[in-house]
C-alpha atoms as one frame of an Amber mdcrd trajectory, in Angstrom:
protein
  10.532  20.828   3.690   8.175  20.615   0.815   5.795  18.610   0.403   4.991
  16.901  -3.085   1.809  18.339  -5.412  -0.077  15.916  -5.115  -0.123  15.475
  -0.820  -4.199  16.095  -0.287  -4.360  13.220  -2.308  -1.706  11.214  -0.362
  -4.157   8.795   1.078  -4.789   7.085  -2.434  -1.653   5.783  -2.776  -0.292
   2.351  -2.963   2.863   3.684  -0.990   0.452   4.952   2.143  -1.140   2.515
   2.194   0.682  -0.552   2.219   2.771   1.289   5.011  -0.466   1.381   6.618
  -1.741  -1.681   6.816   2.094  -3.041   7.511   1.896  -0.882  10.607  -1.525
  -2.173  11.398  -0.441  -5.650  10.764   3.214  -5.264  13.022   0.940  -3.344
  16.282  -1.931  -6.392  16.014  -0.231  -8.793  16.026   1.328  -7.615  18.832
  -1.787  -7.693  20.721  -3.034 -10.874  19.904  -3.342 -13.772  21.590  -0.804
 -15.958  22.678  -3.324 -18.701  21.163  -3.673 -16.660  18.436   0.052 -15.998
  18.112   0.310 -19.777  18.066  -1.343 -19.769  15.139   0.871 -17.231  12.539
   4.313 -17.990  13.711   6.709 -14.957  14.209   8.673 -15.457  11.485   5.854
 -15.853   9.282   4.588 -12.112  10.382   7.728 -11.273   9.763   7.653 -12.002
   5.589   4.123 -10.939   5.227   5.064  -7.761   7.507   8.317  -7.415   5.533
   6.375  -8.027   1.668   3.386  -5.526   2.681   6.241  -2.520   3.426   8.581
  -3.922   0.214   4.905  -3.395  -1.691   4.630   0.719   0.027   8.489   1.049
  -1.820   7.836  -0.198  -5.070   4.118   2.068  -4.623   6.136   5.187  -3.867
   8.921   4.294  -7.513   5.475   3.598  -9.715   3.490   6.530 -11.148   0.078
   6.506  -9.690  -1.396   9.043 -12.049  -4.448   8.146 -13.943  -3.765   6.605
 -17.370  -5.001   9.674 -20.254  -8.053   8.582 -22.325  -6.806   6.903 -25.419
  -8.600   9.553 -27.925  -8.083   7.686 -31.144  -9.803   4.935 -29.612 -12.787
   6.549 -28.522 -15.787   6.813 -30.320 -17.164   9.003 -32.616 -20.545  10.165
 -32.230 -22.077  12.513 -35.081
């Protein structure tokens, strides 16, 4: 198994953050009091959690490298 080059900064990636949030949402919902579960339906929670995990997939395939500054637009000070 080979890790990605940026594994030490993986916690900054949208894909990692979204997956942690999705897992936390699903775990938290399972521990809600019945009265609180009545306010958020299981199907709504499923859609919310699914959307967060979809963001994780999108975050995995888009570049998350910082943009290089455009030197042509940089101010020149004499």
